[in-house]
C-alpha positions as CSV (number, residue, x, y, z in Angstrom):
1,X,150.4,86.5,6.1
2,X,149.0,89.8,5.0
3,X,149.5,91.1,1.4
4,X,151.2,94.5,1.1
5,X,149.5,97.1,-1.0
6,X,151.8,100.0,-2.2
7,X,149.4,102.9,-2.7
8,X,150.7,105.8,-4.9
9,X,148.8,109.0,-4.8
10,X,149.1,112.8,-5.4
11,X,151.1,113.2,-8.6
12,X,152.3,116.1,-10.8
13,X,149.1,116.7,-12.8
14,X,146.3,119.2,-12.0
15,X,144.2,116.2,-10.9
16,X,146.2,115.5,-7.7
17,X,143.4,116.5,-5.4
18,X,141.1,113.9,-7.0
19,X,143.9,111.4,-6.4
20,X,144.0,112.2,-2.7
21,X,140.3,111.7,-2.3
22,X,140.5,108.4,-4.2
23,X,143.3,107.3,-1.9
24,X,141.4,108.2,1.2
25,X,138.3,106.2,0.0
26,X,140.4,103.1,-0.7
27,X,142.2,103.3,2.6
28,X,138.8,103.3,4.4
29,X,137.6,100.3,2.4
30,X,140.6,98.0,2.4
31,X,140.2,94.7,4.3
32,X,142.9,95.1,6.9
33,X,142.5,91.5,8.0
34,X,144.1,90.6,4.6
35,X,146.2,93.6,3.7
36,X,148.6,96.3,5.0
37,X,148.9,99.5,3.0
38,X,152.1,101.4,2.5
39,X,151.5,104.9,1.1
40,X,153.7,107.0,-1.0
41,X,152.9,110.6,-2.0
42,X,154.1,112.0,-5.3
43,X,154.6,115.8,-5.1
44,X,153.9,118.3,-7.7
45,X,157.6,118.4,-8.5
46,X,157.6,114.6,-9.0
47,X,159.4,113.7,-5.7
48,X,158.4,110.4,-3.9
49,X,157.6,110.8,-0.2
50,X,157.3,107.8,2.1
51,X,154.0,108.1,3.8
52,X,152.3,106.3,6.6
53,X,151.7,102.6,6.9
54,X,148.1,101.7,7.5
55,X,147.0,98.6,9.3
56,X,143.6,100.2,9.9
57,X,141.5,102.8,8.2
58,X,142.7,106.4,8.6
59,X,140.8,108.6,11.1
60,X,140.7,111.7,8.8
61,X,141.8,113.0,5.4
62,X,144.5,115.0,7.2
63,X,146.4,111.7,7.6
64,X,147.1,111.8,3.9
65,X,147.3,115.6,3.5
66,X,150.1,115.7,6.0
67,X,152.4,114.1,3.5
68,X,152.4,117.2,1.4
69,X,154.6,118.9,4.0
70,X,157.4,116.4,4.5
71,X,160.7,116.0,6.3
72,X,163.7,115.4,4.1
73,X,164.3,112.0,5.7
74,X,161.0,110.9,4.1
75,X,162.2,111.7,0.6
76,X,163.0,108.5,-1.3
77,X,164.2,107.4,-4.7
78,X,161.3,106.0,-6.7
79,X,162.7,102.5,-6.8
80,X,162.5,102.2,-3.0
81,X,158.7,101.6,-3.3
82,X,159.6,98.1,-4.6
83,X,158.6,95.0,-2.6
84,X,158.8,91.6,-4.2
85,X,155.4,90.4,-2.9
86,X,153.6,93.7,-2.9
87,X,150.8,94.9,-5.3
88,X,150.9,98.5,-6.4
89,X,147.7,100.6,-6.6
90,X,148.6,103.7,-8.6
91,X,145.7,106.0,-7.7
92,X,147.1,108.7,-10.0
93,X,144.9,110.7,-12.5
94,X,146.1,112.6,-15.5
95,X,149.5,113.1,-17.1
96,X,152.6,111.5,-15.3
97,X,150.4,108.9,-13.7
98,X,147.5,107.7,-15.8
99,X,149.3,108.1,-19.2
100,X,151.6,105.0,-19.2
101,X,154.6,106.7,-17.5
102,X,154.1,105.2,-14.0
103,X,152.9,101.9,-15.6
104,X,156.2,101.7,-17.5
105,X,158.1,102.3,-14.3
106,X,156.2,99.6,-12.5
107,X,156.9,97.2,-15.4
108,X,160.6,97.8,-15.1
109,X,160.4,97.2,-11.3
110,X,158.5,94.0,-12.0
111,X,155.7,94.9,-9.7
112,X,152.0,93.9,-10.3
113,X,149.8,96.9,-10.4
114,X,146.1,97.7,-10.6
115,X,144.8,99.0,-13.9
116,X,145.7,99.3,-17.5
117,X,149.2,98.7,-19.0
118,X,151.5,101.1,-20.7
119,X,149.9,101.1,-24.2
120,X,146.3,101.2,-23.0
121,X,147.1,103.9,-20.4
122,X,148.9,106.1,-22.9
123,X,146.3,105.8,-25.6
124,X,143.4,106.2,-23.2
125,X,144.9,109.3,-21.8
126,X,145.4,110.9,-25.2
127,X,141.9,111.9,-26.4
128,X,143.1,112.5,-30.0
129,X,144.7,109.0,-30.4
130,X,141.7,107.4,-28.8
131,X,139.4,109.1,-31.3
132,X,141.5,108.1,-34.2
133,X,141.4,104.4,-33.2
134,X,137.6,104.6,-32.5
135,X,137.2,106.0,-36.0
136,X,139.1,103.1,-37.5
137,X,136.9,100.6,-35.5
138,X,133.7,102.3,-36.6
139,X,132.6,103.1,-33.0
140,X,130.3,106.2,-33.2
141,X,131.7,109.5,-31.9
142,X,131.3,113.2,-32.4
143,X,133.1,115.1,-35.1
144,X,136.4,116.7,-34.0
145,X,139.4,118.7,-35.1
146,X,142.9,118.1,-33.7
147,X,145.7,120.6,-33.7
148,X,149.0,121.5,-32.2
149,X,149.7,124.4,-29.8
150,X,152.3,125.8,-32.2
151,X,149.5,126.4,-34.8
152,X,147.9,129.0,-32.5
153,X,150.9,131.2,-32.8
154,X,151.9,130.5,-36.4
155,X,148.4,130.5,-38.1
156,X,145.5,131.2,-35.8
157,X,143.2,132.2,-38.7
158,X,143.8,128.8,-40.3
159,X,142.9,127.0,-37.1
160,X,139.7,128.9,-36.7
161,X,138.8,128.2,-40.4
162,X,139.4,124.5,-39.9
163,X,137.2,124.3,-36.8
164,X,134.4,126.3,-38.3
165,X,134.5,124.4,-41.6
166,X,134.0,121.1,-39.9
167,X,132.1,122.0,-36.7
168,X,129.3,124.3,-35.7
169,X,128.9,126.2,-32.4
170,X,128.7,125.3,-29.6
171,X,132.1,123.5,-29.6
172,X,134.1,122.0,-26.7
173,X,137.9,122.7,-26.5
174,X,140.1,120.2,-24.6
175,X,143.7,119.5,-23.9
176,X,144.5,116.1,-25.5
177,X,146.0,114.7,-22.3
178,X,144.0,115.8,-19.2
179,X,140.9,114.7,-17.3
180,X,138.4,115.8,-14.7
181,X,137.4,118.7,-17.0
182,X,140.7,120.4,-16.4
183,X,141.3,123.0,-19.2
184,X,138.1,122.2,-21.0
185,X,135.7,124.9,-22.2
186,X,132.4,125.2,-24.0
187,X,132.5,127.9,-26.6
188,X,129.6,129.7,-28.4
189,X,131.5,132.0,-30.8
190,X,134.9,132.7,-32.4
191,X,136.1,135.0,-29.6
192,X,135.4,132.3,-27.0
193,X,137.0,129.7,-29.2
194,X,140.3,131.7,-29.3
195,X,140.2,132.1,-25.5
196,X,139.5,128.4,-24.9
197,X,142.3,127.3,-27.2
198,X,144.7,129.4,-25.3
199,X,143.5,128.0,-22.0
200,X,143.8,124.4,-23.2
201,X,147.3,125.1,-24.5
202,X,148.4,125.8,-21.0
203,X,147.9,122.1,-20.2
204,X,149.1,120.3,-23.4
205,X,150.7,120.9,-26.7
206,X,148.0,118.9,-28.6
207,X,144.5,120.2,-28.6
208,X,141.1,118.8,-29.4
209,X,138.1,120.8,-30.6
210,X,134.9,118.7,-30.6
211,X,131.4,119.2,-31.8
212,X,129.0,120.3,-29.0
213,X,125.7,118.3,-28.8
214,X,122.5,118.5,-26.8
215,X,122.7,115.2,-25.2
216,X,122.4,113.2,-22.0
217,X,125.7,112.0,-20.5
218,X,125.9,108.3,-19.6
219,X,128.7,106.2,-18.3
220,X,129.5,102.5,-18.3
221,X,132.0,100.9,-15.9
222,X,134.3,98.1,-17.2
223,X,136.2,95.5,-15.2
224,X,138.4,92.6,-16.2
225,X,141.4,91.5,-18.2
226,X,140.5,88.9,-20.8
227,X,137.1,88.2,-19.3
228,X,135.5,91.6,-19.5
229,X,132.4,92.6,-17.5
230,X,130.4,95.8,-17.9
231,X,127.7,97.6,-15.9
232,X,124.4,99.1,-16.9
233,X,124.9,102.8,-17.6
234,X,124.5,105.6,-15.1
235,X,123.6,109.1,-16.0
236,X,125.2,112.4,-15.0
237,X,122.1,114.7,-14.3
238,X,123.0,118.2,-15.5
239,X,121.5,121.4,-14.1
240,X,123.9,123.3,-16.4
241,X,125.3,122.5,-19.9
242,X,128.8,121.7,-18.6
243,X,130.4,120.8,-15.2
244,X,133.9,122.2,-14.8
245,X,136.5,120.9,-12.3
246,X,135.2,122.9,-9.4
247,X,131.6,121.8,-9.9
248,X,132.7,118.1,-9.9
249,X,135.2,118.0,-7.1
250,X,135.1,121.2,-5.0
251,X,131.4,122.1,-4.9
252,X,130.2,118.5,-5.5
253,X,127.3,119.6,-7.6
254,X,127.1,116.6,-9.9
255,X,124.0,114.4,-9.5
256,X,123.7,110.9,-10.7
257,X,120.9,108.5,-11.8
258,X,122.0,104.9,-11.4
259,X,120.9,103.0,-13.4
260,X,120.1,105.5,-16.1
261,X,116.5,105.7,-17.2
262,X,116.9,104.6,-20.8
263,X,115.6,101.7,-22.9
264,X,117.3,98.4,-22.6
265,X,118.3,98.5,-26.2
266,X,120.4,101.6,-25.4
267,X,121.9,99.9,-22.4
268,X,123.0,97.0,-24.6
269,X,124.5,99.1,-27.3
270,X,126.5,101.1,-24.8
271,X,127.7,98.0,-23.0
272,X,128.7,96.6,-26.4
273,X,130.6,99.7,-27.4
274,X,132.3,99.9,-24.0
275,X,133.6,96.4,-24.3
276,X,134.6,96.9,-27.9
277,X,136.6,100.1,-27.0
278,X,138.1,98.4,-24.0
279,X,139.4,95.5,-26.1
280,X,140.5,97.9,-28.9
281,X,142.7,99.8,-26.4
282,X,143.9,96.6,-24.8
283,X,142.3,97.5,-21.5
284,X,143.0,95.7,-18.2
285,X,141.8,96.0,-14.7
286,X,139.3,98.8,-15.0
287,X,138.0,101.7,-17.1
288,X,135.0,103.9,-17.4
289,X,133.4,104.6,-20.8
290,X,131.6,107.9,-21.2
291,X,128.8,108.3,-23.8
292,X,126.5,110.9,-25.2
293,X,122.9,110.1,-26.0
294,X,121.2,112.8,-28.1
295,X,117.5,113.6,-28.6
296,X,117.3,111.4,-31.7
297,X,118.6,108.3,-29.8
298,X,122.1,108.5,-31.4
299,X,124.9,107.1,-29.2
300,X,128.4,108.6,-29.2
301,X,131.4,107.3,-27.3
302,X,133.1,110.4,-25.8
303,X,136.1,108.9,-24.0
304,X,137.6,106.0,-22.1
305,X,139.1,106.6,-18.7
306,X,141.7,104.0,-17.7
307,X,141.9,105.2,-14.1
308,X,138.6,107.0,-13.3
309,X,137.9,108.8,-10.1
310,X,137.9,106.1,-7.5
311,X,136.2,107.5,-4.4
312,X,133.3,105.6,-2.9
313,X,130.9,108.2,-4.3
314,X,132.4,108.2,-7.8
315,X,130.4,107.0,-10.7
316,X,132.6,104.0,-11.3
317,X,132.2,102.5,-7.8
318,X,128.5,103.3,-7.7
319,X,127.8,101.6,-11.0
320,X,129.3,98.4,-9.7
321,X,127.5,98.8,-6.4
322,X,124.3,98.8,-8.4
323,X,125.4,95.6,-10.0
324,X,125.9,94.0,-6.6
325,X,129.6,94.5,-6.2
326,X,130.5,96.6,-3.1
327,X,133.4,99.1,-3.0
328,X,135.4,96.8,-0.8
329,X,134.8,93.8,-3.0
330,X,135.7,95.9,-6.1
331,X,139.1,96.7,-4.5
332,X,139.7,93.0,-3.9
333,X,138.8,92.1,-7.5
334,X,141.2,94.8,-8.9
335,X,144.0,93.4,-6.8
336,X,143.3,89.9,-8.1
337,X,143.2,91.2,-11.7
338,X,146.6,93.0,-11.1
339,X,148.3,89.7,-10.0
340,X,146.6,87.8,-12.8
341,X,147.9,90.2,-15.4
342,X,151.4,90.3,-13.9
343,X,151.8,86.5,-13.8
344,X,150.5,86.2,-17.4
345,X,153.0,88.9,-18.6
346,X,155.9,87.3,-16.7
347,X,155.1,83.9,-18.3
348,X,155.9,85.5,-21.7
349,X,159.6,85.9,-20.7
350,X,160.0,82.3,-19.5
């Protein structure tokens, strides 16, 4: 008997296009001898739309995009995704999907699901909370300033003074809860800082200003629940100082070096920090840890992504491929981990 995978994609965040690409990649790699996939599209307004049932790989991306224009008969209540023997794969990035909200919903439904739980998802999505925990654990990271959107209106001069007292230009300004470089800006002076803060404030009420650094960007993939595996790091090869959302996902300008050309001692430190951060945030299923490596050999953990981009050409999948785990095999491992975590949690309730 085939296992049903309930695949959620789309979502309310600005990263919904990345979710669609991830969903298409997964649908093309699923072992249809073992699984059937029921798709549900979440609209920008948060409505759940019953999509197609796949017993074979989709012929084109349009098979998924068609769900964005739907007939009212396909509109369902969220609880209708429930199936007692199904495994949910929430391929949702950003707020209202990767931040613990959908995970809490699936916990209430009592459905096993791929990826991190409520706490880990919420903390991992929130850059400020993650940094505060990393600071307590002594995991190296860049200096930062956190603030609230209301402070921009009530006391902008104080905000600027705090940033410039602790940090030097260039700085990076980010919404606390957003990924895929959405709302992120590199700033070189005070005027750009003000503009970047206002941009970031369009996406979140909590903002992060981080020290800029001349560094290589390296990433480590993590897999597992209690038994945690990590990959050797890969590197994002930059032709410019900063890749925004369009460069990453529209123009596809990002180049990768897998594995990264760094000393083995650097590999081992990054893998150690990745595992330590994953355990600290109570990670499960998967995550991608992003690091900076500066010219003096200093390592800084930048962030931990609990549902990284999951296309077959995304860094996460390619890192595991380099370790000998194919994209299709990776999906199977994640499904097994989802059931393992679900059964363990259910055992707590007797």
